[in-house]
C-alpha positions in Angstrom: 68.2 9.4 5.0 69.2 7.9 2.4 68.0 8.1 -1.3 66.5 5.6 -3.5 66.3 5.6 -7.1 61.7 4.9 -7.5 61.3 6.5 -4.4 59.9 9.6 -3.6 61.0 12.7 -0.9 59.4 15.6 -0.2 61.4 18.7 -0.1 62.2 21.7 2.6 59.9 23.6 0.3 57.1 20.7 0.5 57.5 19.5 -3.3 57.5 15.6 -4.1 60.3 14.7 -6.4 61.2 11.5 -7.2 64.5 9.6 -7.8 64.9 8.5 -10.8 68.5 7.8 -11.7 71.9 7.9 -10.1 74.6 10.2 -11.1 78.3 10.8 -10.3 80.2 10.8 -7.3 79.2 14.2 -5.3 75.3 14.1 -6.6 74.8 10.6 -6.6 71.0 10.8 -7.5 68.7 13.0 -10.0 65.1 13.7 -9.4 62.1 14.1 -11.9 62.8 17.6 -10.9 66.0 17.9 -13.2 67.5 18.5 -10.0 70.7 16.4 -8.0 71.2 15.2 -5.3 73.8 14.2 -2.7 73.1 10.7 -0.8 71.6 12.2 1.9 69.4 14.7 -0.2 71.1 17.7 -0.6 70.9 20.1 -3.1 74.3 22.0 -2.3 77.2 20.1 -0.6 77.0 22.7 1.7 74.5 24.8 3.3 70.8 24.4 2.6 68.2 24.7 0.0 64.3 25.0 -0.2 65.3 22.6 -2.7 67.1 19.8 -0.1 65.3 16.4 0.2 63.9 16.7 4.0 62.3 13.0 4.6 61.0 10.0 2.3 56.8 10.8 0.9 53.8 8.7 2.2 51.0 9.1 0.0 48.1 10.7 1.9 45.6 8.1 2.9 42.4 9.8 2.2 41.3 12.4 -0.3 41.6 15.4 2.4 44.8 14.5 3.2 45.5 15.0 -0.1 43.9 18.2 -0.5 46.0 19.7 2.3 49.3 18.4 1.1 48.6 20.1 -1.9 47.6 23.5 -1.0 50.1 23.9 1.4 52.3 23.9 -1.7 50.3 26.2 -3.8 51.0 30.2 -4.0 48.4 33.0 -3.4 47.0 33.6 -7.0 47.2 29.6 -7.8 44.5 29.1 -4.1 42.8 32.2 -5.4 41.9 30.5 -9.0 41.0 28.0 -7.2 38.7 29.3 -4.9 37.1 31.3 -8.4 36.7 28.1 -10.2 35.3 25.9 -7.0 32.6 29.4 -6.4 31.5 29.6 -10.4 30.8 25.6 -9.7 28.9 26.6 -7.0 26.7 29.2 -8.4 26.3 26.9 -11.7 24.5 24.3 -10.0 22.3 26.4 -8.3 21.6 27.9 -11.2 20.5 24.2 -12.2 18.6 23.3 -9.5 16.2 26.4 -9.8 15.8 25.9 -14.0 15.5 21.5 -13.3 14.3 21.3 -9.5 17.0 19.2 -9.0 
């Protein structure tokens, strides 16, 4: 894989990073996450990192696929907050239906 400015890539961790500029000789590219990368997508010259870029990002075609993609990037606390918000929204909708018959 060869990085290109303006393209988006996925890290080993699952984050999406856009390459925003070219840099120096070893770390030739900078991402919108302020990390620098070799031309092949590595953060470090040797070894592996969760921040290494492992492939070009493909925009999901459906809303459900987008939701799943972002859900895997969330930690447990963030998921719990989303679930609580959805439950509260559902409960509020039921109260509205009871009150207004809609």
